[in-house]
N, C-alpha and C positions, 0 to 999 in steps of 0.2 A: 843671803840677799844683799844686794848692793844698794846703798842709799847715796846718790850723788849730792855733792855739796857745792853750792853756788858762791860766786864772788860777793863780797860786801864792799860797799863804797865808803872810803874814809871821809869824803866830803859829806856824805849823808849823815855821818855820826854827829857832825856839828849841826847840820840842818835839822836833825831830829830834835835837837834841844834848842833850836833857833828861836824858841819862845814865840811870842804872838805876832811876829812879823809876817808869817805865812797866813794867807786868807783861808777862811773856811766857808766862804760864800757859796761854793759849788757843792757843798756836802748835800747829799740827797736826804730828804726828810722821809719819815715813815710813809707819808702819803705818796711821795714820789715813787718809792719802792713798790708800794701796792699797785700803783697805776701801771708801772712798767712791768710788773709781775716778775721781777728778778732782783737779786741783791748781790753786790760785788763785795767779796770778803778777801782781805789781804791775809795771806798765810805764807809763812816760810816753809818751803818744801825741802830745805837742807838741814832739818833739825829733828831727826828721829828721836823718840817715837811720837813727838808732837806733830810733826809734819814731814812727810817724805814721799818720794816717788817709788812705787813698788816695781817689781820685775815686769809688770804689764804696762809700765809708764802711767799708772793711775795714782793720783794723790791719795795718801792714806795718813793715818795718825789720829791722835786724840783731838787736835785742833780741827782737822778736817771733819771728824765725826760730830764735833760740837757745832761747826758751821752748818752741817747737813741737818742737824736737829733744829737749829734756829730757822733755817730756810723752810723746812717742812712745817713748822708751827706757824710761820708767817704765810704759808701757802704760796710761796714764790720759788722761782728757779734759783739755784745757787751757781754763781760764777766765781770761781776761785782765781784770784789774782796773785801771782807769785811775787813776794816782796823779800827784801833782805832786811836784816835787823836794823841797820841805821836808816833805811828808807821807809820804815813802817809808818812813822808819824807824818812825814811829808806826803806820803801817798794818801793818808786820811785827810790831811789839811787841804790838799789840792783837789779833793773830790774824786780821785782815781778809784778809791774804794769807799764803801759805806761803813764797814766795820773792819777792825783789826783783830783777828783771832790768831795770835802768834806767840803763845807762851810768854806774854808780856807782863812784867811786874810794874807796879806803880811807885813813883817817888815824887817828891815835891816839885822837881823841875818838870817832869812829864805832866803833872796835874795842872800846870799853868797853861798847857796848850791842848790837852786832851781830857775828855770826860771818860771815866771808867765805870764799867758795869760792876755788879757784885762779882765775887770770885767764882771761878768755874772749874778750876783744876789745881792740884798741888804741883809745886815746883821747888826743887832744892838743888844746890850746887855745892861743890867742895874743892878741896885741894887733893890732888892725886900724885903719887910718886912711887918709885920702887920700894918694895918692902924693906930693902936694906938701907934706905935713906931715913935717918932719924928725924922725923918731924912730928912733934906732939903739941906745939903751940906756934903761933904766927912768928914769934921772934926767931924760930928755927929756920925761917926762910932767908935770913940774912946770909948773903954770899952765894945764894942759889939762884939759878935762872928759872923763871916762871913764865910759861906760855899762856897767853890769854887773848881773846878776840877783842879788838879795840871797840869801844862804845857799848859793850855788852854789860848786862847786869853784873857779871862776874868781874869785869874790869872796874866798875864803880866800887864794888865791895873790896876788891883787892887793893885798890889805891888807898883806901882808908885803913885797911888792916895790916898790910905788909910793912915790915920794918924798913928803915931807911937804906939798909944794906942789901935789900932784895934786888935782884936784877930782873925787872919786869920786861918781858919781851911782848910787845903788842903787835898782833897781826891783823890784817884787814879782812880776813874771813876764817871760818871754822876749818877749812881745808888746810890752810897754812899753819894755824894754831896746833891742830892735831898732828900734822906732819912733823912739826918741830919737836914735839914730845916723842913721837914714835921713832924718829931717827936719832934721838939722843942729843939734838941741838939744844934742847931745854930739859932740865932735870925734873921739872914739876909742871903739872897741868892744872889750870884753874878753869873748871867747866861744870856744866850741869851734870847731875848724876846719871841722867839718861845717856848723854853723849859719851861721857867718860866710861860708863859701863860698857857701851857698845865698842868703844875703842879698845878697852882691855880684853874684851871677849875676842875681838878679831886679832889681837896681838898678845897672845899669852906669854911670849918670850919676854915681854916687858916686866913681868912679875910685879905689876903695879897694884896698888891698893889705895883705898880711901884713907886720907889722913886727918883732914880738918873740915868742919862745916863752914862754908863760906856764906851762903845765903839760904834762907828757908822762908820763902814767900809764896803766896798763891798767885795764880795767873788771873788776869782780868782782861775783859774785852774793851778795846779802845773805840770810842765813839766821838765824832766831831763835837767840839765845844758848842754847848747850848742847843744841841739836837735832842731836846728833852723827850719828845714823844717816842722817838726811836729807842732812846736809852731806857725809858720806862717799860717799853714792850720787851726789850731784850732781858731786862731784869725779871720781868714777870715770867718769861719763858724759862729762865735759869732757875728761878725759885721752884717752879713746878717740876722741872727736871731733877732738882735736888730731892724734892719730896717723894717723887715716884721712883727714884733709883736710877733714872736714865744716865745721869752724869756719873754716878758711882760705877755703873757698868762700863762706861767709856774709860774711866780711870783704871779700872781693874784690867780691862782688855789690853790697853796700850801702855800704861805706865807701871803696871804690876803692883800697884798699891791702892788701897781704898781711898775714896774721896776724903773721908775723915770729916771733922768738924771745922770746915774752912770758915774763917771770919769773913763777913760780908765786906 
């Protein structure tokens, strides 16, 4: 099955962390969503198995399933708005979307401009390279070229963990990042386990394997700042879905691992 990967905007990477300069005045409230009977959810459709377009050109993935669950519980129609990683937060702040369900982790910078729900899915990423390349600790990345997508969670972590001698190659989208690794232009790939696993499955000649844990954080839903009623309703839906096994079923189906005891 083919999962197309879309372009990412470098400018958006900075805008996403552009802090409180962007207004949230246009963010729809829970009441607005209920009145119009629809909810606009920003989802990356270039990030399998969290979000992707299937052979029938229909959005699929764990993020899509989670958005469908929330829309159903709210009793409204789901409108999926395709977003790129750097453009997720600006889309929320400008009111283009009401929620971001896009395998997003939270950090202090993001928390300055976005409110986050409780966790809804597991997410981890790592360092991947050829089996013959000796990498057992981050210091082993010195002198090696590492491909990573600019502005991603992996980029943030790699910047902090990589030694000074590592040759970090930052690309503007996942397509370019993965292509660099697959074609041998980069020796190492820093990416999510899901995307790296799919890449290795499609390219067995790489003889690549997992080397180091880069990040292990849950996914959170992004809500516009101070949109408290909507945030509380989303959290209520997620807590119920955790308790009744709905979120675990989504995780097992798309991510191949149980939900586990995710921290809130």
